[in-house]
C-alpha positions as CSV (number, residue, x, y, z in Angstrom):
1,M,-231.3,26.8,-25.8
2,S,-228.9,23.9,-26.7
3,S,-227.3,23.6,-30.1
4,I,-229.4,20.6,-30.9
5,E,-232.6,22.6,-30.2
6,R,-231.2,25.4,-32.4
7,M,-230.7,22.8,-35.1
8,V,-234.3,21.8,-35.1
9,E,-235.4,25.5,-35.1
10,K,-233.2,26.1,-38.2
11,L,-234.8,23.1,-39.9
12,K,-238.2,24.5,-39.2
13,L,-237.2,27.8,-40.8
14,S,-235.7,26.0,-43.8
15,T,-238.9,24.1,-44.5
16,S,-241.1,27.1,-44.1
17,N,-239.0,29.3,-46.3
18,G,-238.7,26.7,-49.1
19,G,-234.9,26.3,-48.7
20,V,-232.3,24.6,-46.7
21,Q,-230.3,26.1,-43.9
22,R,-227.2,24.7,-42.2
23,K,-227.5,23.0,-38.8
24,A,-225.6,23.0,-35.6
25,V,-223.3,20.1,-34.9
26,E,-222.3,18.7,-31.5
27,R,-218.7,17.7,-31.4
28,K,-217.0,15.0,-29.3
29,P,-213.4,15.3,-28.1
30,V,-210.7,14.3,-30.5
31,G,-210.2,10.5,-30.7
32,K,-208.6,8.0,-32.9
33,T,-210.1,4.9,-34.4
34,P,-208.3,1.8,-33.2
35,S,-207.3,-0.9,-35.7
36,S,-206.3,-4.5,-35.6
37,A,-205.1,-7.0,-38.1
38,S,-207.6,-9.3,-39.7
39,P,-206.8,-12.9,-40.8
40,G,-207.1,-13.5,-44.6
41,R,-210.1,-15.3,-46.0
42,T,-209.8,-18.3,-48.2
43,A,-210.7,-18.2,-51.9
44,K,-213.7,-20.4,-51.2
45,Q,-214.9,-18.0,-48.5
46,R,-214.5,-15.0,-50.8
47,E,-216.4,-16.7,-53.5
48,A,-219.3,-17.7,-51.2
49,G,-219.5,-14.3,-49.7
50,F,-220.3,-12.3,-52.9
51,T,-223.4,-10.6,-54.1
52,H,-224.0,-8.7,-57.4
53,I,-225.7,-5.3,-57.0
54,D,-228.0,-4.7,-59.9
55,M,-227.4,-1.1,-60.8
56,G,-230.1,-1.1,-63.4
57,K,-232.7,-2.3,-60.9
58,L,-231.6,0.4,-58.4
59,E,-232.0,3.0,-61.1
60,N,-235.5,1.7,-62.0
61,F,-236.4,2.1,-58.4
62,G,-235.3,5.8,-58.5
63,F,-232.0,5.4,-56.7
64,F,-230.2,7.7,-59.1
65,A,-231.3,10.9,-60.6
66,P,-232.2,11.3,-64.3
67,P,-229.0,11.8,-66.5
68,Q,-229.4,15.6,-66.5
69,D,-229.4,15.7,-62.7
70,R,-226.8,13.1,-61.8
71,A,-223.9,15.6,-61.6
72,K,-225.9,17.7,-59.2
73,L,-226.9,14.7,-57.2
74,A,-223.3,13.5,-57.0
75,E,-222.2,16.9,-55.8
76,E,-224.9,16.9,-53.1
77,Y,-223.6,13.6,-51.7
78,R,-220.0,15.0,-51.8
79,R,-221.3,17.8,-49.5
80,I,-222.8,15.2,-47.2
81,K,-219.9,12.8,-47.0
82,R,-217.0,15.2,-46.8
83,P,-217.5,16.3,-43.1
84,L,-218.5,12.7,-42.2
85,L,-215.2,11.4,-43.6
86,S,-213.2,14.2,-42.0
87,N,-214.7,13.4,-38.6
88,A,-214.1,9.7,-39.1
89,F,-210.4,9.7,-39.9
90,G,-209.0,12.6,-37.9
91,K,-207.9,14.8,-40.8
92,T,-209.1,17.8,-38.9
93,A,-209.2,18.9,-35.2
94,D,-212.8,17.9,-35.2
95,A,-212.2,14.1,-35.4
96,V,-214.5,12.1,-33.1
97,E,-214.4,8.8,-31.3
98,L,-215.9,6.0,-33.4
99,G,-216.4,8.6,-36.1
100,N,-216.0,5.8,-38.7
101,V,-219.3,4.3,-37.5
102,I,-222.3,6.2,-39.0
103,M,-225.9,5.6,-38.2
104,V,-228.4,6.7,-40.8
105,A,-231.8,7.1,-39.1
106,S,-235.2,8.7,-39.4
107,A,-238.0,9.6,-37.0
108,M,-240.6,7.5,-38.8
109,S,-240.6,5.0,-41.6
110,G,-240.8,5.9,-45.3
111,E,-238.6,9.0,-45.0
112,G,-235.9,7.7,-47.3
113,K,-233.1,6.5,-45.0
114,T,-232.4,3.3,-47.0
115,F,-232.3,5.4,-50.2
116,N,-229.8,7.8,-48.6
117,T,-227.8,5.0,-47.1
118,I,-227.2,3.3,-50.5
119,N,-226.4,6.5,-52.3
120,L,-224.1,7.7,-49.5
121,A,-222.3,4.3,-49.5
122,L,-221.9,4.4,-53.3
123,S,-220.5,7.9,-53.1
124,M,-218.1,7.0,-50.3
125,A,-216.9,3.9,-52.2
126,N,-215.6,6.2,-54.9
127,E,-213.0,7.6,-52.4
128,M,-209.4,6.6,-53.0
129,D,-208.4,5.6,-49.5
130,I,-211.4,4.0,-47.8
131,T,-213.6,0.9,-47.8
132,V,-217.3,0.9,-47.0
133,L,-219.4,-1.6,-45.1
134,V,-223.2,-1.2,-45.1
135,V,-225.1,-3.0,-42.3
136,D,-228.9,-3.5,-42.5
137,L,-229.8,-2.8,-38.9
138,D,-233.6,-2.6,-39.6
139,V,-234.1,-6.2,-38.7
140,L,-237.9,-6.1,-38.5
141,N,-238.3,-4.2,-41.8
142,P,-235.0,-4.9,-43.7
143,A,-235.7,-2.8,-46.8
144,L,-232.0,-2.8,-47.8
145,T,-231.8,-6.6,-47.6
146,R,-234.9,-7.0,-49.7
147,L,-233.9,-4.5,-52.3
148,L,-230.6,-6.2,-52.8
149,E,-232.3,-9.6,-52.8
150,L,-230.4,-11.0,-49.8
151,D,-233.4,-12.3,-47.9
152,E,-232.1,-15.8,-47.8
153,K,-228.6,-14.8,-46.7
154,L,-227.2,-15.2,-43.2
155,G,-226.6,-11.8,-41.6
156,L,-226.6,-9.7,-38.5
157,T,-229.3,-11.5,-36.5
158,D,-227.4,-14.8,-37.1
159,V,-224.2,-13.3,-35.8
160,L,-226.0,-11.9,-32.8
161,S,-227.9,-15.1,-31.9
162,D,-225.7,-18.0,-33.0
163,P,-222.1,-18.3,-31.6
164,D,-221.2,-20.5,-34.5
165,V,-221.8,-17.8,-37.1
166,E,-218.9,-15.4,-37.5
167,L,-218.8,-12.0,-39.2
168,A,-216.5,-13.4,-41.9
169,D,-219.2,-15.8,-42.8
170,V,-221.9,-13.1,-43.5
171,I,-220.1,-10.0,-44.8
172,L,-220.6,-10.0,-48.6
173,S,-218.3,-8.5,-51.1
174,T,-220.0,-6.8,-54.1
175,N,-219.3,-5.9,-57.7
176,V,-218.8,-2.3,-56.5
177,P,-215.1,-2.0,-55.6
178,K,-214.6,-1.3,-51.9
179,L,-218.2,-1.8,-50.9
180,K,-219.4,-4.7,-48.7
181,I,-222.8,-5.6,-47.4
182,L,-223.9,-7.2,-44.1
183,P,-227.6,-8.2,-44.6
184,A,-230.2,-8.2,-41.8
185,G,-230.2,-12.0,-41.5
186,R,-232.9,-14.5,-40.8
187,R,-236.0,-13.6,-38.9
188,H,-235.7,-13.9,-35.1
189,T,-238.4,-13.7,-32.5
190,Q,-236.2,-11.3,-30.4
191,A,-234.7,-9.4,-33.3
192,N,-235.0,-6.0,-31.6
193,E,-233.7,-7.2,-28.3
194,L,-230.6,-8.6,-30.1
195,L,-229.7,-5.0,-31.1
196,A,-229.6,-4.0,-27.5
197,S,-227.5,-7.0,-26.5
198,D,-223.8,-7.1,-25.3
199,Q,-223.1,-9.1,-28.4
200,M,-224.2,-6.1,-30.5
201,Q,-221.6,-4.0,-28.7
202,R,-218.9,-6.5,-29.4
203,V,-219.9,-6.8,-33.1
204,T,-219.9,-3.0,-33.5
205,H,-216.5,-2.8,-31.9
206,E,-215.1,-5.5,-34.2
207,L,-216.6,-3.9,-37.3
208,S,-215.2,-0.5,-36.4
209,T,-211.7,-1.6,-35.5
210,R,-210.9,-4.4,-37.8
211,Y,-209.7,-2.2,-40.7
212,P,-208.3,1.3,-40.3
213,D,-209.7,2.5,-43.6
214,R,-213.3,1.3,-43.1
215,I,-216.4,3.3,-42.9
216,V,-219.4,1.4,-41.3
217,I,-222.8,2.7,-42.2
218,F,-225.8,1.4,-40.2
219,D,-229.2,1.5,-41.9
220,A,-231.1,1.8,-38.6
221,P,-234.7,1.3,-37.6
222,P,-236.8,4.5,-37.2
223,L,-236.0,6.2,-33.9
224,L,-239.6,6.7,-32.8
225,L,-240.7,3.1,-33.6
226,T,-238.2,1.1,-31.6
227,S,-236.3,1.9,-28.4
228,E,-233.4,-0.4,-29.6
229,A,-232.5,2.1,-32.3
230,N,-231.7,4.6,-29.5
231,V,-229.4,2.0,-27.9
232,V,-227.5,1.5,-31.1
233,A,-227.1,5.2,-31.5
234,G,-225.0,5.1,-28.4
235,L,-222.5,2.7,-30.2
236,V,-221.8,5.0,-33.1
237,G,-219.8,8.2,-33.5
238,Q,-222.0,10.0,-36.0
239,V,-225.7,10.1,-36.7
240,L,-227.3,11.2,-40.0
241,L,-231.0,12.0,-39.5
242,I,-233.1,11.8,-42.7
243,V,-236.1,14.2,-42.7
244,E,-238.7,14.1,-45.5
245,A,-239.3,17.6,-46.8
246,G,-242.9,18.7,-46.3
247,E,-243.9,15.4,-44.6
248,T,-242.1,14.8,-41.4
249,P,-243.9,16.6,-38.6
250,Q,-241.7,19.1,-36.7
251,N,-242.6,17.5,-33.4
252,A,-241.4,14.1,-34.7
253,V,-238.0,15.6,-35.6
254,K,-237.7,17.2,-32.2
255,E,-238.6,13.9,-30.5
256,A,-236.1,12.0,-32.5
257,V,-233.3,14.4,-31.9
258,A,-234.1,14.5,-28.2
259,L,-233.5,10.7,-28.1
260,L,-229.9,11.1,-29.3
261,D,-226.8,11.8,-27.2
262,E,-226.0,15.4,-27.7
263,R,-222.3,14.6,-27.5
264,K,-222.5,12.7,-30.8
265,V,-222.0,14.4,-34.2
266,I,-225.5,14.8,-35.6
267,G,-226.3,15.7,-39.2
268,I,-229.6,16.3,-40.9
269,V,-230.4,15.6,-44.6
270,L,-233.6,17.2,-45.9
271,N,-234.8,14.5,-48.3
272,K,-237.1,14.9,-51.3
273,Y,-236.7,18.6,-51.4
274,K,-237.9,19.8,-54.8
275,G,-236.9,23.4,-54.6
276,S,-238.8,26.0,-56.8
277,G,-239.3,26.8,-60.4
278,N,-237.9,24.2,-62.8
279,G,-235.7,22.4,-60.3
280,P,-235.4,18.6,-60.0
281,Q,-238.8,17.0,-59.4
282,Y,-237.4,13.9,-57.6
283,G,-234.3,12.4,-56.2
284,S,-232.9,15.7,-55.0
285,Y,-231.0,15.6,-51.7
286,Y,-229.6,18.5,-49.7
287,A,-227.1,18.2,-46.9
288,A,-227.9,20.3,-43.9
289,Y,-224.5,19.6,-42.6
290,G,-222.4,22.5,-41.2
291,E,-221.6,23.8,-37.8
292,E,-222.5,26.6,-35.5
293,Q,-220.0,27.9,-32.9
294,G,-220.9,29.3,-29.5
């Protein structure tokens, strides 16, 4: 039985026992993230490429725990992000190639991947020495783009389909220090095919190498709903699979994991887990991120 299969079996035990177990992690050989200099942007470009993230709106939509649970929620995301960051920047022997490019995915829709993408990005943006770029890769159902009211903005599909649109034109700075957003972009008749294109490979390479301190987070389409998501998974160093507690069928989790390259670092987050007794009733996230040797 492979370590990926053991991971799914552990997840099955965790959901049946009402708790969360740690998962197996597949490691890639040690590698370094390349970097290259980036030309400065003009003041006019910086002003045009800005969006204000309405934190109050996010809170109203349930993106943060109630005040009494926020400290616990923040700690849960620290547990999720710490190994991801360690893998990304080579601070341990387990550093991975393209580890600074993280794909947040799910088997099906509605499991909370956009929710976790935003909360993870905000948590990482609190780090002292890194910057974060969130890319809405779910071009057919761009929940992140809609939530942040960026529907009319140029974005990923425009960069992939129009040679006159450059990344510098569509990456948006925000009122959250060290956090940038790349929206999904305008509707395109071949949106999914664009994700599987050579241009997507070039864009991913540029995003991952332009700045040595950057984490790139892809909010990806559900793995079982589009084959292009599997193609994109091959371009990243780490995959974070969101599983909705009590809702995602075990066979769906197994099918989704089977689509992923076992050489990648794969993590699982058990989402919407309420625990027992008087525990949090919503917005509780548990990282199933650990490792199993042998």
